[in-house]
N, C-alpha and C positions, 0 to 999 in steps of 0.2 A: 329729192335731195338726200345724199348719203349722210350717215351719222357724223363722219369726220368733217364733212363740209359744214354741217350744222354747227358743230363745235367750233370750227374755225371762224365762222360768221359771228357766233356768240362772243368769242374771245376778242374779235376785232371790234365789235360794238362796244364791249366793255372797256377796252383800252382807249377807244375814242372818247367815251364818256369820262374816264378818269383823266385823260389828257386835257379835255375841255375844262374840267373842274380844277385842274392844277394839282391833282393827286399824283403821287409817285407810283409808277408801274414797275414791278419787279417780275419780268417774264420768266425768271428762273424759279419762281415759287408759285406753283399752281394754286395755292390756297388763297391767293389774292382775290380770286373770283368767287369767293364763298360768303359765308355769314360770319361777321365779326362783332361780338358784343362790345359796347363801350363800358365805362366805369362811372356812369353819371347817376345811377339809381342807388337808393339805400341798400337794396338787395339786387345785385346785378344779374342780368341774364347769363345763362351758360349754354354752350353748344357742344354736343359730343357727336362724333361720327360713328355710325354703324352701317357698314356697307356704303351705299349711295345716299343714305338718309342722314341729314343733320337734325338731330333731336334737340329742340329748344326747350329749356326748362329754366327754373329759377324765376327771375324777375321779381318785381315788388307787388305784393298783394295788398289791396285796399278794398275791403268789403267784397263785393263780387266782381270788382275790376282787377285785372292782372296787367301790369305795365311791363313792357319790354323796351329796351333801348339798344340800338346797334350803330356801330361806326359805319358799316356797310352791310348791304343785304342784297345778294343776287343768287339766283338758283339756276345752275346750268342744266342743259337737256340731259335727261336720264337720271336726274337726282331729285331729291325731295327735301323740303323744309317742313318739319313736323313740329307743331306746337303741342307739347305734352302738358296738359293742365288738369286741374281738379274738376270734378263734375259740377261743382257749385259756381263756377265762373260764368258770368254772363257776358262780359266784354273783355276781349284780349286787345289791348291798346299798344300798338307798336310804332316806334319812330326810328328814323335813320338820321343820325346827327353828323355823319361825315359829308364830304363834298361830292360824292359820286351818285349817279342815277342807279336805280335798281333795274336789273335786267332779269326778267323771270322767263326762263325757258323750260323749267321743270314743273313740279307739283308743289303747291302749298296746301298743307293739310293740318288738321287739328284732331284732338282726341275724338274718335268716332262715337264714344258713349256720351259725350257732352253735346251741348247745343249753343256754344258761345258764339257771339258775333266777333268778327275780326276787323279791327280798324288798322289800316296800314298807311303811314304818313311818311312821305319822303319829298321835301320841297325841291330836290334836285332833279326830279323826273322819274317816270316809271315807264318801262317798256315790257310789254307781254309778248313774247315771241311765239312762233308757230306751234311749239310744243307745250306752252303754258297751260296749266290746268289747276282747278280748285277742287278740294275735297273737304269741305267744312259743313257743319250742320246748321250754323246760324247765317246771318247776313254778312256780306263782305263789302266794306267801304274803303276804296283806295283813293288817295288824294295827294296832291302836291301842295296842299296848304302848309302854312308855317306852324300853326298851333291848333290844338284841339281845346275847345272851351267846354266846361262842365257847368251843371246847373247851379253850383254854389259859387261860381265865379273863378274857380281854379283853372289854370291854363297849363297844358302840357305841350311844351314847345320843342321843335326840332333844333333849336339853338339854345341849349340849356345854359344857365349861368353857373358860376362856381359854387353857389350855395346849394345845399341839399334840396331837391325839389319837393314841393308840397303836392301830395297825391291824394285823391279824393275817392269817396265811396259813391258820389252822386253820378248821374247819367250824363253822357255827352250830349250837348245841345247845339254846338256850332263848330264850323271849320273857318278859321281866320286866315286870311291872306294879307300879307304885309307889303307886297311889292308885285313885280311882274312874275306871274306864276309859270312854272315850267310845264312842259307838255306831258300828256299821257298817250301812249301809242299801243294799239292792239294789232299785232301783225299776224293775222290768220290764227289766233288763239282759239281755244275751246274752254271758255270760262262760264261756269254755271254753278248755281247754288240750289239748295233744296226748294221744292215747291212752296210757294207762299212767302219766301224770304225776299230780301232786297240785295241787289247787286248794283253798286254805285260807283262811278268813276267821276271824280270832281277835281279839275285842275285847270291849267292853261288851255291851249288848243288841244283838242282830242281828235285822234285819227283812228278809224277802225277799218282795217283791211280784211277782206274775205279770205284771201289766200287759197290754199288747197281745199279748204272746207266749202268754198263757194261752188266748186265743181260738183261736190257731193250734196249740195243743197242742205248743208248742216249749219246751224247758227254758230256765231262766235261768242255772243252773249245770250244766255238763256236762263230763265227762271219760270218754270211752268206755273201759271196762275199767280205769280209773284209780282215783283216790282223791279224795274230797271230805271236808274237815274243817271243821266249824262249831263253834267254841268261844266261850262267853260267860263272861268273867271279871269279877266285880263289884268286886274290891278287890285288895289286895296279894297277889302270888303269882308263880309262875314256871311257864310251860307248856314242857315239854321238847320238843325237836325231835330225832327219831331218823330218820336217813336209812337207808332199806332199799331197796336197788336204786334204782329210779327214784322210789320213794315217799318221802314225809316223814310219818312217823307221830308224832302228838302225844300227850303224856302230861300228866295233870292231878293227879298225886299231891301236888304242892306248892301246890295251890290249895285254899283253904278256902271261899271264897264265890264263887258263880256268879250270873250274870245270866240273862236270858230270851232265847229264840230263838223267832221267830214267822214262820211261812210263811202268807201270806194272799193273797187274790185270785188263786187258782190258782198260787201260787208252786211252781216245779217244779225238782227236783234229780234229775239222771240220771247214773248211772255204768254204764249198760247197755252191753254190748259182746260180743265173741266169748266172753269170760268176764266175768260181771258183776263190777264193781269193788267198792271198799269205801267205805262211808260211816261216819264217826264223828261223833256229835253229843254235846256235853257242855254242860250248862246247869243252871239251877235249874228252869225250866219250859220245855217244848217244846210249842208249839201249831201244829197244822196245821188251818187253817180254810178255808172257801170253796173246796173242791175242790182243795186243795194236794196235791202228790205228791212222793214219794221212791221212785225206781225204781233197782233194782240187778239187772237181769235178765240172764240168760245167754242168748246168741243163737247160740252156736256150739259149738266143741269144747273150749274151755278151762273149767276149774273157776271157779265164781263165788267172790266174796269174802265179806265180812261187812257187815251193817248193824248197827252198835252204837250204841244210844241210851242214854246215862247221864244221868239227871236227879235232882237231890236232892229235888224236890218232886213234879212231875206231868208226865205226857204226855197231851195231849188231841188227838183227831182228830174233826172234825165236818164236816157238810155235804159228804159224799162225798169226803173226803180219804183218801189211801191210802199205805201203805208196802208195797212188794212186792220180793221177790227170787225171781223165777220163772225156770224154764227156759222161755223165752217163745216158742220156735219149734218146730214139729213135728219138724224134722230135727236140732235141737240135741242133742248128745250130752254136753255138759259138765255137771258137777254144779251144781245150783243153790246159791246162797249161803244162809248162815244169817242169821237175824234174831234179835237179842237186845235186849230192852228191860229195863233196870234202873231202877226208879223208886220213888217213894212211892205215887203214885196213877196208874192208867191209866184214862182215860175215852175211850170210843169211842161217839159219839152220832150219830144221824141216819142215814137210809137210805144204803146203799152206802159207808159209812165202814168201812175194815177194814185189817188187817195180814195179809199172806199170804206164805207160802213154798210155791210150787207148781211143778208141771211139766206143760207141754203137749207135751213131747217124749220122746226116748229117754233123756235124762239123768235121774238121780234128783233129786228135790227136796231143798232144804235143811231144816234144823230151824228151828222157831220156839220161842223160849224167852222167857217173861215172868216177871220177879221184881219184884213190887210189894209193898212192905213194909206198906202200908195196905190198898188194895183195888183190884180190877179191876171196873169198871162198864161194861156193854155194853148199848146200847139202839138199836133201829132195824132196819127190814127189811133183810135181806141185809147186815147189818153184823156185825163181830165179829173173830174170830181163826181163821185157816184154814191147814191144809196139805192139799194135794190133788194127785192125778195124773189126767190125762186120756188117758195113753198107756201105754207099756211101762215107763217110769221109775217107781221106787217113790216114794211120797210120804214126806216127812220126819216126824219125831215132833214133837208139840206138847206143851210142858210149861209149866204155870202154877203158880207158888209165890206165895201171897199170904195175907193174913189173911181177906179176904172177897171172894167172887166173886159178881157179880150179872149175869144175862143176862135181858133182858126186851124186850117190844115187837118180837119177831121177830129179835132178835140171837142169834147162834150161836157156839159154840166147836166146831169141826168138823175132823176128818180124814176124807178120803174118796178113793175111786177110781172112775173111770168108764171105765177101760181095763184093760189086762192087768197093770199094775203094782200092787203091794200098797199099801194105805193105811197111814198112819203110826199109831203108838200115841199115845193121849191120856192124859196124866197130870196130874191136878189135885190140888194140896195146898193146902187152905185151912184155916188153924188155927181160924178162927171158924165160918164158914158158907159154904155154896153155895146160892144161890137162883136158880131159873129160873122165869120167870113169863110166861105168855101164849102163845097159839097161835104156832107157828113158832120159839119160843125153845127153847134147850136145849143139851145136850152130846151130840155125835154122833160115832160112828165107823161109816161105812157103805161098802158097795160097790154100785155100780150097773152093774158090768161083770164081766170074768172074773177080775180080781184080788181077793184076799182083803182084807177089812176088817181094820184094826188093833184092838188091845185098848184098852179104856177102864178107867182106874183113878182112883177118887175117894177121897181121904182128907180127912176133915173132921170137925168136931164136930157140925154140924147141916146136914142136906140137906133142902131144901124145893123141891118141884116142884108148881107151881100153874097153874090156869086154862088147861089145854091144852098146857103146856110138856112137853118130853120129855127123858129121859136114856136113850139107847139105843145099842146096837150092832146093826147089821142088814145083811142081804143083800137087795138088790132086783135082783140080776142072777145071774150064774153063779158068782161067787166066794162064799167062805164068810164069814159074819159073824164078828166077833171076840168075845172074852170081855169081860164087864162085871164089874168088881170094885168094890164100894162098902164103905168102912169109915167109918161115921158114929157116933162114940162116944156122942153124947147122943140124937140124933133123926134 
């Protein structure tokens, strides 16, 4: 795409956003598409232009918190929004009080000598375009919440009153949503923060598109060894913010209604590093389609983190989409991360769509745990749920708790070893039924090397194995096969 076409598309999206919000669009004044401070703070923000860089200064200081307030905030392609701040600032807290969404096509940066976290709040929506990038030393939290809550009870609202706002020295502890939350879109962007920090997107529906980066196998959201949070809130509620060392861990106990999160067109989330980082996803539905990826791989000596997926309705992986928390390098000695999926329905469909916690190195693999209140349905060659080891590290255990488990058309639930490490144990508890159908499909604990296979335990009311499918524990190498325990109360 040419630069002129990118600019035209950016202008079109901005005008649509302004038109939807009811704001006036003056196409004769190109400054409408930039950053405009408002006059709602005791000491207002200022913006000065140097070349293609908007330098943001001023704002109101309260302790180590620096507050900024804007009527509108958008960054065109080829330009930069630069937050110039003192080195003692810990949190840059920015809000957008006008009625238009923020369209980020350029670079958002901050003083490179500092380490401030950047909170960006716009309840009218946020779009990160294909040229959007970040260059900040702290964490980045972008949200379409209405208010930011602080430890002393102070609220920093995107809908300020006529009174002079109370600003606080205390830390942010919550994102408050007061109605239907607007969406956040990532359209082929390259958003990353420093290793060990947090990148969080919290709003209404969240869409992540791979764009041109998908063809290059490059992530859209990346924090090496850090933390990525994706949260979709559909209505009134509060998301808690808990600072833990360099991380911000989000909590959803005070949210009752969730929206949807969708990774498409090869959308790619990556927290792989010396130790794999953490990913937490909270939504009503989570869909990974068209080869989308979530990677949390351990590549060195440090222990991996956790991939936590919580949805109230369904998790769907199709068309070669994957979630992995592997020990990904042969010389890596760190422990692999655990993967936990809690949902109503887990659907994994299509060839090479899978969730895996494995190890290719010396470090042991993590655990894979699935709790699906309704069903787990797996279909497609080389698709399914896996823990495995290819070296001396032991594989983690695989545990499934559900009402109904179905594996067909070549899909597998498997723990295995092809090296000296032991395979993990497989435990399936399905209160209604377990069905495995078709050649290649089944439940497996196997060894192909010197390590012993794990045990397999199946507890269900009805077990059905049809048309060439298998339930087995086996040795195809030097290691010992595991034990197979089946308790099927009816059939």
